[in-house]
C-alpha positions in Angstrom: 62.9 -35.3 -25.5 60.2 -33.4 -27.5 57.7 -35.6 -26.3 58.4 -35.1 -22.7 58.5 -31.3 -23.3 55.0 -31.5 -24.9 53.8 -33.4 -21.9 55.2 -31.0 -19.3 53.6 -28.2 -21.4 50.2 -30.0 -21.3 50.6 -30.5 -17.5 51.3 -26.8 -17.1 48.3 -25.9 -19.2 46.1 -28.4 -17.1 47.5 -26.8 -13.9 46.8 -23.4 -15.0 43.3 -24.3 -15.9 42.8 -26.2 -12.5 44.2 -23.1 -10.7 41.9 -20.7 -12.4 38.9 -23.0 -11.7 39.9 -23.0 -8.1 40.2 -19.3 -8.0 37.0 -18.8 -9.8 35.1 -21.3 -7.4 36.7 -19.6 -4.4 35.8 -16.2 -5.9 32.1 -17.3 -6.4 32.1 -18.8 -2.9 33.2 -15.3 -1.6 30.5 -13.6 -3.5 28.0 -16.1 -2.2 29.3 -15.5 1.4 29.0 -11.8 0.8 25.5 -12.0 -0.5 24.3 -14.0 2.4 25.9 -11.8 4.9 24.6 -8.6 3.2 21.0 -10.1 3.2 21.3 -11.0 7.0 22.5 -7.6 7.7 19.8 -5.9 5.7 16.9 -7.7 7.5 18.4 -6.5 10.8 17.4 -7.8 14.4 13.8 -7.9 13.6 14.3 -10.0 10.5 15.0 -13.6 9.8 15.4 -16.0 6.8 15.5 -19.8 7.2 17.4 -20.6 4.0 19.4 -18.6 1.5 20.2 -20.5 -1.7 22.6 -18.8 -4.1 22.9 -20.1 -7.7 24.3 -18.8 -10.8 22.2 -15.9 -11.5 19.6 -16.6 -8.9 19.4 -16.0 -5.2 16.4 -17.7 -3.4 15.2 -16.7 0.1 12.9 -19.3 1.9 10.5 -18.3 4.7 11.5 -14.7 5.1 10.0 -12.8 8.1 10.2 -9.2 9.3 8.7 -8.6 12.6 7.1 -5.4 13.4 8.6 -2.7 15.9 7.1 -2.1 19.2 4.5 0.5 17.9 3.4 -1.7 15.0 -0.2 -2.8 15.3 0.5 -6.6 14.3 3.3 -9.0 15.0 4.7 -8.9 11.5 5.6 -6.3 9.0 6.1 -8.9 6.2 6.2 -12.6 5.6 7.1 -14.4 2.5 7.3 -18.1 1.8 9.9 -17.3 -1.1 11.7 -14.5 -2.5 13.7 -14.9 -5.8 16.1 -12.6 -7.2 17.2 -12.9 -10.7 20.6 -11.3 -11.1 22.3 -10.0 -14.1 25.8 -11.6 -13.3 27.7 -9.4 -15.8 26.4 -6.3 -13.9 28.3 -7.5 -10.8 31.6 -6.7 -12.8 30.5 -4.0 -15.3 28.2 -2.1 -13.2 25.4 -0.8 -12.8 24.0 -3.6 -10.7 21.1 -5.0 -12.5 18.3 -7.1 -11.1 16.2 -8.5 -13.8 13.3 -9.4 -11.4 12.4 -9.9 -7.8 9.5 -12.3 -7.2 7.8 -12.4 -3.8 5.4 -15.3 -3.5 3.0 -16.5 -0.9 3.3 -13.2 1.2 1.8 -11.0 3.9 2.6 -7.4 4.0 1.1 -4.9 6.6 1.1 -1.1 5.9 0.6 1.5 8.5 -0.6 5.2 8.4 -0.1 7.2 11.4 -2.5 9.9 12.6 -0.4 12.5 10.8 -0.9 10.8 7.4 2.6 9.3 7.3 2.7 5.9 5.5 5.1 3.2 7.0 6.0 0.0 5.0 8.9 -2.6 5.8 9.9 -0.6 9.0 13.5 -0.4 9.8 14.6 -2.2 6.5 16.2 1.0 5.1 17.9 2.0 8.4 19.6 -1.5 8.9 20.8 -1.4 5.3 22.3 2.1 6.0 23.8 1.1 9.2 25.5 -1.9 7.6 27.0 0.4 4.9 28.3 2.8 7.6 30.1 0.3 9.8 33.8 0.8 10.3 35.8 -1.1 7.6 33.0 -1.1 5.2 34.3 1.7 3.0 34.1 -0.5 -0.1 30.6 -1.4 0.6 29.5 2.0 1.4 30.9 3.0 -2.0 28.9 0.2 -3.6 25.8 1.4 -1.9 26.0 4.6 -3.6 26.3 3.1 -7.1 23.4 2.9 -9.3 21.2 -0.1 -9.3 18.4 -1.0 -11.6 15.6 -3.4 -10.9 13.4 -4.2 -13.9 10.4 -5.6 -12.1 9.3 -6.5 -8.6 6.2 -8.9 -8.4 4.1 -9.9 -5.4 2.0 -13.0 -6.0 -0.5 -15.2 -4.0 -0.6 -12.9 -0.9 -2.6 -10.3 1.2 -2.1 -6.7 2.2 -3.3 -5.4 5.6 -3.7 -1.6 6.0 -3.9 -0.1 9.5 -5.1 3.5 9.4 -4.9 5.8 12.5 -6.3 8.7 10.5 -9.9 7.5 10.8 -9.8 6.1 14.4 -7.8 4.9 17.3 -7.0 2.0 17.5 -6.2 2.0 13.7 -9.0 0.9 11.4 -8.1 -2.2 9.7 -8.8 -3.2 6.0 -7.6 -6.4 4.5 -7.0 -6.9 0.8 -6.9 -10.6 -0.1 -5.8 -12.2 -3.3 -3.4 -9.4 -3.7 -1.1 -9.2 -6.8 1.0 -6.2 -7.5 3.9 -5.2 -9.7 6.6 -2.5 -9.5 8.5 -1.8 -12.8 11.8 0.1 -13.5 13.3 1.0 -10.1 16.5 3.0 -10.5 18.1 3.3 -7.1 19.3 5.4 -5.4 18.0 8.5 -7.3 14.5 7.1 -7.9 14.1 9.9 -10.5 12.7 7.9 -13.3 9.0 6.9 -13.9 8.2 3.7 -12.0 5.0 1.7 -13.1 2.8 0.4 -10.4 -0.2 -2.0 -10.5 -2.2 -3.7 -7.8 -5.3 -5.7 -7.7 -7.1 -7.5 -4.8 -10.3 -8.3 -3.1 -11.9 -6.8 0.0 -14.3 -9.0 1.9 -17.2 -7.4 3.8 -20.1 -8.6 5.8 -22.2 -9.3 3.0 -20.3 -8.7 -0.2 -16.7 -9.4 -1.6 -15.5 -6.5 -3.8 -12.5 -5.7 -5.9 -9.9 -2.9 -5.8 -7.5 -2.1 -8.6 -4.8 0.6 -8.6 -2.3 1.4 -11.2 -0.3 4.2 -13.0 3.1 5.7 -12.7 5.0 7.6 -10.1 8.4 9.4 -9.7 9.2 8.3 -6.2 11.7 11.0 -5.6 9.4 13.9 -6.1 6.0 12.1 -5.7 4.7 13.3 -9.1 2.3 10.6 -10.3 -0.8 9.8 -12.5 -2.8 7.0 -11.3 -6.3 5.4 -11.3 -8.0 3.8 -8.4 -11.2 1.6 -8.8 -13.6 0.0 -6.3 -16.3 -2.5 -7.5 -19.1 -3.9 -5.4 -17.3 -3.2 -2.0 -19.6 -3.6 0.9 -20.4 0.0 2.4 -19.6 -1.2 5.8 -16.0 -1.8 5.1 -15.4 1.8 4.0 -18.1 3.4 6.4 -15.3 5.2 8.4 -13.7 6.8 5.5 -16.7 7.9 3.4 -19.8 8.0 5.5 -19.1 8.4 9.2 -16.6 11.3 8.4 -19.0 13.0 6.5 -21.5 13.3 9.2 -23.4 9.9 9.0 -24.3 9.0 12.4 -27.2 6.6 11.5 -26.2 2.9 11.0 -25.7 1.6 7.5 -27.4 -1.7 7.2 -26.7 -2.6 3.5 -25.3 -1.5 0.2 -22.2 -1.4 -1.8 -19.9 1.1 -3.3 -18.3 1.7 -6.8 -15.7 4.2 -7.1 -13.2 5.6 -9.8 -10.7 8.2 -9.1 -8.2 9.4 -11.6 -5.5 11.3 -9.6 -2.6 13.6 -10.9 0.1 14.9 -8.6 2.4 17.6 -9.9 4.7 19.7 -7.5 2.9 18.3 -4.5 -0.5 19.4 -5.8 -3.2 16.9 -6.5 -6.2 17.1 -8.9 -8.4 14.1 -8.7 -11.8 14.0 -10.4 -13.9 11.0 -9.4 -17.3 9.2 -9.4 -18.7 7.3 -6.4 -21.8 5.3 -6.8 -23.9 3.9 -3.8 -25.8 0.8 -4.6 -28.9 -0.4 -2.8 -28.0 1.8 0.1 -29.9 1.2 3.3 -29.7 3.0 6.7 -31.7 2.6 9.8 -33.4 5.2 12.1 -32.3 4.8 15.6 -35.1 7.1 16.9 -32.4 9.5 18.0 -33.5 13.0 16.8 -29.9 14.2 16.7 -28.9 11.5 14.2 -27.9 12.7 10.7 -26.8 11.0 7.5 -24.2 13.0 5.4 -25.4 16.2 7.1 -29.1 15.4 6.3 -31.5 14.6 9.3 -31.9 10.7 9.2 -35.6 10.9 8.7 -35.4 13.0 5.6 -32.6 10.8 4.3 -34.5 7.6 4.8 -37.6 9.2 3.0 -35.6 10.1 0.0 -33.8 6.8 -0.1 -37.1 5.0 -0.3 -37.6 6.2 -3.8 -33.8 5.8 -4.7 -32.7 2.6 -3.4 -31.1 1.3 -6.7 -28.4 3.8 -7.2 -27.0 7.1 -6.2 -24.2 8.6 -8.3 -21.9 11.4 -6.8 -19.4 13.2 -9.0 -16.5 15.1 -7.2 -13.1 16.8 -7.8 -10.4 16.7 -5.1 -7.9 19.6 -5.4 -5.3 20.6 -2.9 -1.7 21.0 -1.7 -0.3 17.9 -0.2 2.2 19.9 1.7 -0.4 21.9 3.4 -0.9 20.3 6.9 -4.5 21.4 7.0 -5.3 19.4 3.8 -6.5 15.9 4.1 -7.9 13.7 1.2 -10.1 12.0 3.5 -11.7 15.2 4.8 -11.9 16.7 1.4 -13.7 13.6 0.0 -16.0 13.5 3.0 -17.1 17.3 2.5 -17.6 16.7 -1.2 -19.9 13.6 -0.4 -21.9 15.7 2.4 -22.3 18.5 -0.2 -23.5 16.3 -3.0 -25.8 13.9 -1.3 -28.8 16.1 -0.9 -28.6 17.0 -4.5 -28.2 13.5 -5.7 -31.2 12.4 -3.5 -33.3 15.3 -4.6 -34.1 16.2 -1.2 -35.7 19.7 -1.2 -35.0 22.4 1.1 -38.6 22.0 2.4 -37.8 18.2 3.3 -34.5 19.1 4.9 -36.2 21.9 7.0 -38.9 19.6 8.1 -36.3 16.9 9.1 -34.5 19.7 11.1 -37.8 20.8 12.7 -38.3 17.2 13.9 -34.7 17.3 15.3 -35.4 20.6 17.2 -38.6 19.2 18.7 -36.8 16.0 19.5 -34.1 18.0 21.5 -36.8 19.8 23.3 -38.4 16.5 24.3 -35.0 15.1 25.4 -34.4 18.2 27.6 -37.9 17.9 29.1 -37.2 14.2 30.0 -33.9 15.0 31.5 -35.3 17.8 33.6 -38.1 15.4 34.6 -40.8 17.5 33.2 
């Protein structure tokens, strides 16, 4: 009798364990379903993912695509062969939700700056996530959306970033950064009031040179306070011509040269202070014969004459200061003015040389008028 009681007890124990296992598996399958559903909803109508693999502690998305909206200058806003999320499973119960890492591999990312200076990245992603939370019956999900979430590290590997900038020309000017690697560390959502560390490295291929770009520092995303350093090394002048030279009054054609630049920028209460140094290496410009042509506000003939003695290196120091909330303030315009103001001094062009070049310009205008009037 005692033996049969023991057997029944053992069977009950086994039954309870099996029941708990079934409930656990069922609960995990429910979590998996919820995760997949949430990812698809967040990507929205412009997004797609070929495969979502949810393992214990890891979620892997394969062949992810986010198409650009109608006004986007290229077909895709983002593509990635693989995105892996390393989830702290205990945080799903204890809160706050904690992602140890998000790894984006073999990717393409397009970034757009509109004519008013507004930067757009991953368009529509935030809106579709908010819409999913706000749907009727999603009270619990909306509550979870407001909960604190912590991401230790987001990394981008083996990819490229493409910038489309409407502040310098229309259609937008395009700059492609290849071999782009980036990290974003310590993201606390939704407040974003902590310091977030950022780094980025890549290469910029020009007509005759391939240069490097690095950028790094920290930023408080909520209020835009930041301290960063940006560097360019051996970047082809032609690639950055619309930013640095044409905007500063360079109408003559640049036929050769590279740029090195270092800028240390601090933003506090929306005011920027950014000292920097720009070095033009082996700069070459051409004389089109047009007397109206200038280079950085200097008549082209005078600039070419001065450059003939200074082809190796021209170094310009500058400091950018301004209120980022002031609609009249533009970093591009401010830098261009600094370059134009310092170029003559750096070249050692005398007032006499500039005046002589200006005199040639006046005579050229007179000759052009005579030709126009048939005299």
